[in-house]
C-alpha positions as CSV (number, residue, x, y, z in Angstrom):
1,M,4.3,-9.3,20.6
2,P,4.6,-10.2,17.3
3,I,1.9,-10.1,14.4
4,V,1.1,-13.4,13.3
5,D,-2.0,-15.2,11.4
6,V,-3.9,-17.5,13.1
7,A,-5.9,-19.6,10.3
8,F,-9.4,-21.8,11.4
9,R,-10.2,-24.9,8.8
10,L,-13.4,-23.8,7.0
11,T,-15.7,-26.7,6.0
12,G,-19.0,-26.1,3.8
13,D,-19.7,-25.3,-0.2
14,S,-19.4,-22.4,-1.4
15,V,-19.6,-18.0,-0.5
16,P,-19.9,-15.2,-2.4
17,A,-16.6,-13.7,-3.5
18,D,-17.6,-10.3,-2.4
19,H,-17.6,-11.4,1.6
20,G,-16.1,-8.8,3.0
21,Y,-18.8,-7.6,5.2
22,A,-21.0,-11.0,5.1
23,L,-17.7,-12.4,7.1
24,L,-17.6,-9.9,9.5
25,A,-20.8,-9.5,10.7
26,A,-20.5,-13.4,10.9
27,V,-17.7,-13.3,12.9
28,A,-18.9,-10.1,15.0
29,R,-22.0,-11.9,16.7
30,I,-19.8,-14.6,17.7
31,V,-16.8,-12.1,18.5
32,P,-18.6,-8.5,19.1
33,A,-14.9,-6.8,19.9
34,V,-13.9,-7.3,16.1
35,H,-16.9,-4.9,14.6
36,G,-14.7,-2.0,15.0
37,D,-11.2,-3.0,15.5
38,D,-9.3,-2.9,12.4
39,A,-5.9,-3.7,14.3
40,I,-7.2,-7.0,13.5
41,G,-7.4,-7.8,9.6
42,I,-9.3,-10.9,8.7
43,H,-8.5,-12.4,5.3
44,P,-10.4,-13.1,2.2
45,I,-11.3,-16.8,2.4
46,I,-9.8,-18.4,-0.6
47,G,-12.0,-20.3,-2.9
48,R,-12.1,-21.5,-6.8
49,H,-14.6,-19.4,-8.9
50,I,-17.3,-21.3,-10.2
51,G,-19.4,-17.8,-11.3
52,N,-22.1,-16.4,-10.6
53,R,-19.3,-14.3,-8.1
54,T,-19.7,-17.6,-6.4
55,L,-16.5,-18.9,-4.4
56,A,-15.9,-23.0,-3.8
57,L,-14.5,-24.0,-1.1
58,T,-11.7,-26.2,-1.6
59,E,-8.9,-27.7,1.5
60,R,-7.5,-24.3,1.3
61,S,-9.7,-22.5,2.5
62,R,-9.3,-20.6,5.9
63,L,-10.8,-18.3,8.3
64,V,-7.5,-16.5,8.9
65,F,-7.0,-13.4,11.2
66,R,-4.0,-11.1,11.7
67,L,-3.1,-9.9,15.1
68,D,-0.7,-9.4,17.5
69,S,0.0,-12.7,19.3
70,D,-1.2,-11.4,22.7
71,R,-5.2,-11.1,21.3
72,I,-5.0,-15.1,20.0
73,A,-7.5,-15.8,23.1
74,E,-9.8,-13.1,21.5
75,I,-11.3,-14.9,18.5
76,L,-10.6,-18.4,19.3
77,P,-14.4,-18.6,20.5
78,V,-15.1,-19.2,16.5
79,A,-13.4,-22.4,16.5
80,G,-16.4,-25.3,16.2
81,K,-19.0,-22.8,15.4
82,Q,-21.3,-22.3,12.3
83,L,-21.0,-19.0,10.6
84,D,-23.6,-17.9,7.9
85,L,-22.8,-15.6,5.4
86,D,-26.1,-14.2,4.1
87,G,-27.2,-18.0,4.0
88,Y,-23.8,-19.3,3.5
89,L,-23.1,-21.9,5.9
90,L,-19.3,-22.3,6.8
91,R,-18.6,-24.4,9.9
92,V,-14.9,-23.8,11.8
93,G,-12.7,-25.5,12.6
94,V,-9.6,-26.2,15.1
95,P,-6.5,-22.8,14.4
96,E,-2.9,-22.9,13.4
97,T,-0.7,-20.0,14.2
98,R,1.4,-18.8,11.7
99,A,3.9,-16.6,12.0
100,L,4.8,-14.4,9.2
101,R,7.3,-14.7,6.5
102,P,9.6,-12.1,4.5
103,A,8.9,-12.3,0.4
104,A,9.7,-10.8,-1.8
105,R,6.2,-9.8,-3.9
106,L,3.7,-9.9,-1.7
107,R,0.0,-9.6,-3.2
108,S,-3.1,-7.9,-2.0
109,R,-6.7,-9.1,-3.2
110,L,-8.4,-5.4,-2.9
111,V,-6.9,-2.0,-1.5
112,T,-9.2,0.8,-0.8
113,I,-8.2,4.0,-0.3
114,K,-10.6,6.7,0.0
115,G,-11.2,9.7,-2.1
116,F,-9.0,7.5,-5.3
117,L,-10.9,5.6,-7.6
118,E,-8.7,6.0,-11.1
119,P,-5.7,4.1,-11.4
120,E,-2.8,6.3,-11.5
121,P,-3.5,8.6,-8.8
122,F,-4.8,4.5,-6.9
123,L,-0.9,3.8,-7.4
124,E,0.5,7.1,-6.5
125,A,-1.0,7.1,-3.2
126,V,-0.5,3.5,-3.1
127,G,3.4,4.6,-3.1
128,R,2.5,7.8,-0.9
129,Q,1.4,5.2,1.8
130,L,4.4,2.7,1.6
131,S,6.7,5.6,1.9
132,D,4.8,6.8,5.3
133,L,5.8,3.3,6.4
134,G,8.9,3.6,5.4
135,I,8.8,0.7,2.8
136,Q,11.1,0.8,-0.5
137,G,9.1,-1.5,-2.2
138,I,7.8,-1.0,-6.1
139,P,4.0,-1.5,-6.2
140,G,2.0,-2.3,-9.4
141,L,-2.0,-2.5,-10.5
142,L,-2.2,-7.2,-11.1
143,K,-3.9,-6.5,-14.8
144,R,-6.6,-8.9,-15.6
145,R,-5.4,-11.8,-17.3
146,A,-9.0,-12.3,-19.4
147,D,-12.3,-10.2,-21.1
148,T,-14.2,-11.9,-18.1
149,S,-14.2,-11.5,-14.6
150,L,-12.8,-13.9,-12.3
151,E,-15.4,-13.8,-10.0
152,G,-18.0,-14.5,-12.9
153,R,-18.5,-11.5,-14.0
154,S,-19.4,-11.0,-17.9
155,A,-17.5,-9.2,-20.2
156,A,-17.6,-5.5,-20.1
157,A,-17.3,-2.7,-22.4
158,P,-14.2,-2.1,-24.6
159,N,-12.3,0.6,-22.8
160,R,-13.0,-1.5,-18.9
161,S,-9.9,-1.2,-17.3
162,P,-6.8,-3.3,-17.7
163,F,-6.3,-3.6,-14.1
164,I,-8.3,-6.2,-11.7
165,R,-10.8,-3.4,-9.7
166,R,-12.6,-5.1,-7.3
167,T,-15.5,-3.9,-5.0
168,L,-16.6,-4.3,-1.6
169,R,-20.1,-3.9,-0.5
170,I,-21.2,-2.6,3.0
171,R,-25.1,-2.8,3.4
172,D,-25.8,-0.2,0.2
173,K,-22.9,1.6,-0.7
174,E,-19.6,0.4,-2.8
175,I,-16.7,0.3,-2.2
176,V,-14.0,0.9,-5.1
177,G,-10.7,-0.5,-4.9
178,Y,-7.7,-2.3,-6.9
179,A,-5.8,-5.8,-6.3
180,I,-2.6,-4.7,-5.8
181,E,1.2,-6.1,-5.8
182,V,4.1,-5.2,-3.9
183,I,7.7,-5.8,-5.6
184,G,11.8,-5.7,-4.2
185,L,10.7,-6.1,-0.9
186,D,13.4,-7.1,1.5
187,A,13.1,-8.8,4.3
188,A,11.9,-6.0,7.3
189,D,10.0,-4.0,4.5
190,S,7.8,-7.0,4.1
191,I,7.1,-7.7,7.5
192,T,6.6,-4.6,8.1
193,L,3.7,-4.4,4.9
194,Q,1.9,-7.3,6.1
195,E,1.9,-6.1,9.6
196,R,0.5,-2.7,8.8
197,G,-1.2,-2.9,5.5
198,L,-2.6,-0.2,3.4
199,G,-5.6,1.1,2.7
200,G,-8.5,0.8,5.4
201,R,-11.2,-1.7,6.0
202,R,-8.5,-4.1,6.9
203,R,-11.5,-5.8,8.7
204,F,-13.1,-6.2,5.7
205,G,-10.3,-7.8,3.9
206,C,-9.2,-4.9,2.5
207,G,-5.3,-4.1,2.5
208,V,-4.3,-7.1,3.6
209,F,-0.9,-8.6,2.0
210,V,0.4,-12.0,1.5
211,P,3.3,-13.7,-0.7
212,A,2.8,-13.8,-4.3
213,R,1.4,-16.9,-5.2
214,T,4.0,-17.8,-8.1
């Protein structure tokens, strides 16, 4: 069965920029099976950065699951429910199923690979994972566009990495990774990368690739 995205409209005010763990926990209270299942990817929630590592919800904000189409029924119970992300309350609307579409350029907000923290070896590890999947695209780290963080952190030291480096907090543990773009993909490789992702922790929103917005 094909892999698809199932998107639920969200209403509410805001969410933390680092919401992967809180979102999974909130969903798992309704659908316990997703808790340890990395075959299901959960997209990061799209929002507008308003500082203090917080995102305001917009008309584009959705709760999106990436999963095998024969498993859609498993996640439908979240429709109509309220999600509590550490005190940030969201109401989940009705779902819409979307087929994956090929794009020559894909991006992931955060890819994490255990044991790789510095930019150069991290990118080399990404390249090896692409090769293992038989994907011919060219990976790259995304560069920051300003001295201050997109997610509301203050300006950093002069030796700060020029690349977008993000963290995922799981309880008392902080996981480090990078925003990744892969270019030069043909249609088949593009779909494969979206279906398989890179790195781990897809249920926390990591390694989930989408067509790059221009």
